[in-house]
TIGUVO-374727 format. One record per residue: x, y, z of N, C-alpha, C in turn; residue in three letters. Coordinates in steps of 0.2 Angstrom, whole numbers, plus 5000, padded with zeros to 4 digits. Each point is the difference from the previous one (the first is absolute). Layout:
N
XYZXYZXYZala
...
//
This chain:
450
493761935937499550065002500550055003met
500350044996500550055003499750055005pro
499450034997499750055004499749975007leu
499849945000499849975006500649995005tyr
500549984997500649995004500350075003ala
499950054996500250075002499650025006his
499349994999499650025005500149975007ala
500249934999500249965006500650035004leu
500550014995500750035003499950075003ala
499550044997499950065003499750005007cys
499449955000499749995006500449975006ala
500549964998500449975004500550055003phe
500350054996500450055003499650055004gly
499450005000499550055004500149985007leu
500149945002500149985007500650015003gly
500550034996500750005003500050055006ser
499850064999500050055005499350045001trp
499549974998499350035001499950015008val
500249955004499850015007500350065003ser
500750005000500350055003499950074997ile
499950004993499950074997499350025003asn
499549955001499450025002500050035007gly
500449975004500150025007500250085000leu
500550014996500350075000499550054998trp
499649994995499550054997499450005005val
499949955004499550005005500250045007glu
500650015001500350035006499650065002leu
499850054996499750065003499349985003pro
499749954999499449985004500249965006leu
500549954999500249965006500250035006ile
500550064998500350035006499550045004val
499450014998499550045004499649955005asn
500249934999499649965004500549965005val
500649984997500449965004500450045005leu
500249985006500350045005500750034999pro
500449974995500650024998500050074996glu
499450024998499950064996500550004994gly
500350064999500550014995500749975001trp
500149975006500649965000499949934997asp
499449994997499949934997500549994994leu
500150054996500449994994500749975002pro
500350035005500749985003499949925002ser
499549985003499949935002500049964994tyr
499650024995499949964994500749994996leu
500450065000500649994997500549945003thr
500050005006500449955004499749934999val
499350005000499749934999500149974993ile
500050054995500149984993500749974999ile
500550045003500749984999500149935004gln
499749995006500049945003499849944996leu
499550014995499749954996500549984994ala
500650045000500549984995500349935002asn
499849985006500249935002499849954994leu
499450014997499849954995500450004994gly
500250054997500450004994500749975002pro
500350025006500649985002500049925001leu
499549975002500049935001500049974993leu
499650034996499949974993500750004996val
500350065001500750014996500549955003thr
500049995007500549955003499849934998leu
499449984999499849944998500249984993ala
500050054995500249994994500850005000his
500350035004500750005000500349935003lys
499749985006500349945003499749944999phe
499450004997499649944999499750014993cys
500450004995499750024993499649944997pro
499450024998499549954997499549975005gly
500150015006499649975005499450055002arg
500150064999499450055001499550004994leu
499449985001499550014995499750065000arg
500150054995499850065000499250004999glu
499749964997499350004999499749985007asn
500349965004499749995006500050065005leu
500650034999500150065004499550064998val
499950004994499550054997499349995003ile
499849934999499349985003500050025007tyr
500549995004500050015007499950085002ala
500450044997500050075001499450034998val
499749994994499450034998499449985004leu
500049935002499549985005500050045006ser
500650005003500150045006499750074999val
500250034994499850074999499250015000gly
499749954997499250015000499749995007val
500349955004499749995006500250075005val
500650024999500250065004499650064999ala
499850014993499650064998499349995003cys
499749945000499349995003500050015007val
500649975004500050025007500150075002leu
500450034995500150085001499350035000leu
499649994995499450035000499549995006ala
500149955004499649985006500450035006val
500649995001500350025006500550065000phe
500050044995500550055000499950055005trp
499550015003499950055005500149975007lys
500149945001500149975006500750025003asn
500050025007500650025003500149965007thr
500650005002500249965006500450055004thr
500050005007500450045004500649975002val
500650034998500749985001500350065004ile
500349985006500350055005499650065001leu
499349995001499650055001499750044995gly
500349994993499850044995499649954994gln
499550034997499749964995500449994994pro
500049944997500450004994499649954995his
500150024993499649964995500449944998ser
499949955005500449944999499749964994thr
499449995000499749964994500250034993ala
500050075000500150034994500849994998phe
500450005005500749994999500249934998phe
499749955003500149934998499849994993ile
499450024998499749994994500450044994leu
500250065002500450034995500749974999thr
500349975005500649964999499949944995phe
499549975001499849944995499950034993phe
499750054999499950034994500650034997leu
500550035004500650024998500449944998ala
500049945003500349944999499849984993leu
499450004999499849984993500350044994val
499950075001500250044995500850004999asp
500450005006500750004999500249934997cys
499749955002500249934997499950004993thr
499550034997499850004993500650034996ser
500450045002500550024996500549954998ser
500149955004500549954999499749934998val
499350004999499749944998499650014993thr
499650065000499650014994500450004993phe
500650045001500450014994500349944997leu
500349965005500349944997499549954997pro
499450005003499449964997499950024993phe
500050074999499850034993500549984995met
500649985002500549984996499849934996met
499649975003499749944997499650014994gln
499850064999499550024995500450044994leu
499750014994500450044995500250075003pro
500550034997500350065003499550064999ala
499549994995499550064999499650015006lys
499949945004499550015006500350035006tyr
500750015000500350035006499850075000ile
499950034994499850075000499350015002thr
499649964998499350005002499949995008thr
500549965003500049995007500250065003tyr
500550044998500150065003499550054999phe
499650004995499450045000499549995005ile
499949935002499649985005500350035007gly
500649995001500450035006499950075000glu
500050044995499850075000499350015002gly
499649964998499250015001499949995008leu
500549965003499949985007500150075004ser
500350054997500050065004499450054997gly
499950004994499550044997499349985002leu
499849945000499349985002499850025007val
500449995005499850025007500050085000pro
500550034997500050075000499350034997gly
499849984994499450024997499449995005leu
500049945003499449985004500050055007val
500650015002500150055006499750074998ala
500250024994499750064997499350005000leu
499749954998499349994999499750005007ala
500349975005499850005007500050075003gln
500550044997500050075003500550005006gly
500649965000500550005005500350065001val
500050035006500450065002499850064997gly
499450004997499850074997499850045006met
500150074999499950045006499850074997ser
499850045005499850074998500150055006lys
500150064998500250055005499350035003cys
499950005006499450035003500250055005val
499650065000500150055005499649985006asn
500449995005499749985007500050055005val
499550025004500050055005500249965007ser
500450045004500149975007499850055005his
499649985004499750045006500449995006val
500250065003500349995007499649975005ser
500449965004499749965006499950045006asp
500350065000500050055006499350035000asn
499649985005499350035000500050075004leu
500550015004500050065004500350064996thr
500449994995500350054996500049974993glu
499450004997499949974993500450044995pro
500349964995500450034995499649994993glu
500150054995499749994994500249934997pro
499649974996500249944996500550014995ser
500449955000500650004995499849954994thr
500350024994499849954994500749984998phe
500149944999500649974997499849954995ile
500549984995499849954995500349945002met
499649955000500149935001499949954995glu
500549954999499949954995499549945003thr
499549994996499549955001500049954995gln
500149935002500049954995499349984998tyr
499849994994499449984998499949925001leu
499449985002499949935001500049964993pro
500349945000500149964994499349984997pro
500149984994499449984996499849925002asn
500549965002499849945002500649985006phe
499849955004500449985006500749974998ser
500450005005500749975000499949924999thr
499549985003499849925000499949984992glu
499650044997499949994993500650004996ile
500550055001500650014997500449945001phe
500149975006500449945001499749944997phe
499350005000499749944996500250004993ser
500050074997500350004993500749984999phe
500450015005500749984999500049925000leu
499649975004499949935001499849974993ala
499550034997499849984993500650014995leu
500350055000500650014995500549945001met
500249995006500549945002499749944997thr
499349995001499749934998500050004993ala
500050054996500050004993500749984998ile
500550035003500749984998500149935002ser
499849975005500049935002499749964994leu
499450024998499749964995500350004994gly
500350064998500450004994500649965000ser
500350005006500649955000499949935000phe
499449985003499849934999499949984993ile
499750044996499949994993500750004996ile
500450055001500650004997500549945002leu
499949985006500549945002499849944997asn
499349994998499849944997500050004992arg
500350064997500050004993500649964998gln
500049964995500649964997500550054998pro
500649985003500650044998500549954997arg
500150014994500549964996500650044999thr
500549964997500750034999499950064994phe
499549984995499950054995499750065002glu
499549995005499650065003500550055003leu
500549975004500450055004500550044995ser
500049984994500450044995499750034995thr
499350004999499650024994500150074998glu
500050045005500150074999500750034998asn
500549965002500650024999500349984993leu
499749954997500349974994500050054994val
499550045000499950044994500550065000gln
500350025005500450065000500749995000asp
500249944999500849985000500149944995ser
500550014996500249954996500449955004asp
500450025005500349955004499549965004ala
499550035002499549965004499749954995val
499850024994499749954996500549954998ala
500650015000500549954998500049955006thr
500050025006500049965006499449965000val
499450034999499449965000499949954995cys
500350024994500049944995500449955002arg
500650015003500449955002499749955005gly
499550035004499749965005499449964997leu
499850014994499449974998500249934998glu
499549955000500249934999499449965001gly
500049944999499449955002499950005007pro
499449995002499850005008500349935003met
500350015005500249945004499549975003asp
499849934998499549975003500049995008pro
500750005002500149995007500450065003asn
499650055001500350065003500449995006pro
500550035001500449995006499750055006lys
500049975006499850045006500650025004thr
499950065003500650035003499850015008tyr
500549995004500050025007499850075001ser
499850035006499950075001500650044999pro
500649975002500650044999500250004993glu
499949954996500250004993499550054996glu
499350015002499650044997500250075001glu
500250025007500350075001500550014996glu
500549964999500650014996499850024992lys
499549964998499850004993499650074999leu
499750025005499650075000500550065000arg
500649995003500550055000500550004994asn
500049944996500350004994499650044995ile
500250054997499650044996500049964993val
499449994998500049964993500250044994leu
500050075001500250044995500750035002leu
500450034995500650035002499950055005pro
500450005005500050055005500250074997lys
499650055002500250074998500750025003pro
500450034995500750015002500150065004leu
499949995007500050065004500749985005his
500450055000500649995004499850015008ser
500549985004499850015007499850075002ser
500450054997499850075001499350024998tyr
499849974994499350014998499549975005gln
500149945002499649975004499950045007leu
500650025002500050045007499650064999ala
500050034994499650064998499349995000phe
499849944997499349985000499749995007ile
500449965004499749995007500050065004tyr
500550054999500050065003499450044998phe
499850004994499450034998499449975003met
499949945001499549965003500050035007val
500550005004500150025007499750075000leu
500350054996499850075001499350014998trp
499849974994499350024998499549985005val
500149945003499549975005500150045007asn
500650025002500150045006499750064999gly
500050044994499750064999499250005000ala
499849954996499249994999499749975006thr
500349965004499749965005500250025007asn
500550045001500250025006500150085001gly
500550034996500150075001499550054999leu
499749994994499550054998499349995003leu
499849945001499349995003500050035007pro
500550005004500150025007499850085000ser
500150034995500050085000499450024995val
499649964997499550024996499550055003gln
499849995006499650045003500350075001thr
500650005002500450075001500150034994phe
500149974994500150034994499450034997ser
499449975001499450014996499550045005cys
499949995006499550035004500050075000met
500750035001500050085000499750034994pro
499949964994499750034994499249995000tyr
499849965005499249995001499849934999gly
499449995001499849935000499949984993asn
499850044995500049984993500649984997met
500650045002500649984997500349935003ala
499849995007500249945003499649944997tyr
499450004999499649954997500249994992his
500150054997500249994993500749974999leu
500450025005500749975000500049925001ser
499549995005500049935002499749964994ala
499450024997499649964995500450004994ala
500350064997500350004994500749965000leu
500450015006500649965000499849925000ser
499549985003499849935000499849984993ala
499750054996499849984993500750004996val
500550045001500650004997500349935000ala
500049975005500349935000499849954995asn
499349985000499849964994500150034993pro
499950065000500150034993500749994998val
500550015004500749994999500149934998ala
499749955003500049934998499749994993cys
499550034999499749994993500550034995ile
500350055001500550034995500549954999ile
500349975006500549955000499849944995ala
499449995000499849944996500050014993met
499950064998500050024993500650034997phe
500450035005500650034998500649985005phe
500149945000500649985004500750024998pro
500350035004500750024999500549985005ile
500449954999500449975005500750035000cys
500150064997500750035000500150025007ser
500649985003500250035007500150075000leu
500350034995500150075000499350045000val
499549984996499450035000499649995007phe
500049945003499749995006500450045006leu
500650014999500450045005499850074999gly
499950034994499750074999499350005003val
499649964999499350005003500050005008leu
500549965002500149995007500250075003cys
500450034997500350075002499450055000leu
499750004994499450055000499549995005leu
499849945001499549985006500350025006gly
500650005001500350025007500050075001ser
500150044994500050075000499350025003val
499449974997499450025002499949985008phe
500349945001500049985007500350055005gly
500650034998500350055003499650065002gly
499650024994499650065001499549995006tyr
499749944999499549985005500350005007ile
500649975001500350005007500150075002met
500250044996500250075002499350045002ala
499549994996499450035002499749975007met
500149945001499949975007500450035005ala
500650014999500450035005499850075002ala
499850044995499750065001499350015003met
499749945000499350015003500150035007ser
499550045002499350014997500050064995pro
500650024998500050064996500449994994cys
499849954995500449994994500050054995pro
500449994995500050054994499350004997leu
499850064997499450014996499449985004leu
500050005006499449985004499450054998gln
499449975000499450044999500050034993asp
500349974995500050024993499949944996thr
499650014994499949944996500649974997pro
500550044999500649974997500449955005leu
500050025006500349965005499649935001gly
499350015000499649945000500249954994asp
500050034994500149964994500749975001ala
500550045002500749975000500149945005ile
499750015006500049945005499749944997ile
499450014997499649944998500449974994val
500250044995500449974995500749975002leu
500350025005500649975003499949935002ser
499450005004499849935002499949954994trp
499650034995499849964994500749974997val
500450054998500649984996500549965004phe
500150025007500449965004499849925000phe
499349995001499849935000500049974994thr
499850044994500049974994500749984997gly
500450045001500749994997500349945004leu
500050005006500349955004499649934999leu
499450004999499649944999500249974993ser
500150044995500349974994500749975001tyr
500450035003500749985002499949935003val
499550005005499949945004499849944996lys
499650014995499749954996500649974995val
500350054997500549984995500649965004met
500250025006500549975003499849935002val
499349995002499849935001500049964994gly
499850034994500149964993500749984999val
500550045001500749994999500249945004ile
499850005007500249955004499649934999leu
499450014997499649944999500349964994arg
500450034996500349974994500749975002asp
500250015006500649975002499949935003arg
499650005006499949945003499550005006ser
499849955002499550005006500350035006his
500649985002500350035006500150074999ser
500150034994500150074999499350045002ala
499549974999499350035002499949995008leu
500349955002499949995008500450065003val
500650014998500550055003499750074998trp
499750004994499650074999499550015005cys
499649955002499550015005500350025007gly
500649975001500350015006500350075000ala
500250034995500250074999499550055001ala
499449984997499450045001499850015007val
500049945004499950015007500550045004gln
500749984998500550045004500050074999ala
499850024993500050074999499450045004gly
499449965000499550035004500150005007ser
500449955003500250005007500450065001leu
500550014996500550055001499750075000leu
499650014995499650075000499650015006gly
499649955003499650015005500450015007ser
500649965000500450015006500350075000val
500250034995500350064999499550065002ile
499449994998499550055001499650005007met
500049945003499649995006500350055006phe
500650005001500350055005499950074998pro
500150014994500050074997499350035001leu
499549964999499350025001499750005007val
500149945003499749995007500450015006asn
500750014999500450015006500350075000ile
500350024994500350075000499550054997tyr
499449984997499550044998500350064996his
500349984994500350044996499550034995leu
499449975000499550024995499450025004phe
499750064999499550025004499350014995gln
499549985003499350014996499650055004leu
499950064996499650055003499249994999gly
499650045003499350005000499850044993asp
499749974995499950034994499550065001ile
499750005005499550055001500350065005cys
500549995003500350055004500750024999asn
500449964996500750024999500150064996thr
500450055003500250064997500750004998ile
500250004994500750004998500350074999cys
500650015001500350065000500150034992pro
499949964995500050024994499549974995phe
//
């Protein structure tokens, strides 16, 4: 049942980053309640990077104890923790404690750490597990991973997160002896959401539970030697030759292997390894590092600065359509896979050009180019769409290339994903929160010189 398996793979990928993506799109409502206010994103950045302890431990376990780490048990554990953490977050996210005389969102921070631990660990466990399935399902998994950003974003848009309007407000002087005439100024007023934050966190719990249920079914599906190569045989005569050489009568007494031997067998590619030189492999892993550093660390840190000067509509269209571009790119990769390193390098360069424009507009905030013009709004929205779409395609195809090499190649791919995300966040944190190189003006009162 290929469609059934594709649906399960997609739903499984949905749980990879749905929780953290959901927290980011819900921030405009959360910061109005928690005592940290708009300092909250800087706290979240630090907490998410601390959660990279999870993938670090998994990678070290594969390196020094090959075969002893059962990925299916790790996935069971992290997804279960994710469901419980989302449920607890819906109940306790407002709770605060006083530390050194100041209120802090301790419960929110602790539960966010566990959610980040789940999502970060998924990068080095979900992909290697998908290697046990036919190659065609890994693209479907990436579609699900893309939906983990799209679905919370669409729900947040339906919720009305961060929607605001400019209101002309009068201010009356408090001086009763010498009254002054009332003054009128424009103020930004945020509209109430259509449903509560608790309902949104409950929705995240449901999405994580769906991912867990899909994994339970996938993990119980019979996986034979023939199944793991079924999609690769038809495309290569060399593959067909290898597979025919492996055909023969069934052994009535199949040999059992120790965990160490199983790990070695998984790392021995049953098909001829792609002929990539050390320089090409270095380029592949550099693309993984750069693409994830840009899409998970560098640019998300300045999305508000790049979009808000153009207005709320541009900001929400950029967030929603760029989230749509991710799964669309994955679908394109499914039907039009191109593994040429030159082609992927060109796409990576084009995506980086759009990312450079976005970064430049963020640096010019609150007065970027073509502000208050339809052309400026269209360019910034399309820049986010093409930046996300092009680099998402590169991310998928690089994953497919490394999938065809070995199990350990995907493990190190996941490690490179997290390393890139960590590097991007570490670079942007001091620039945004310490040196304040990016400025966000009030869209209702900012007056630009041009």
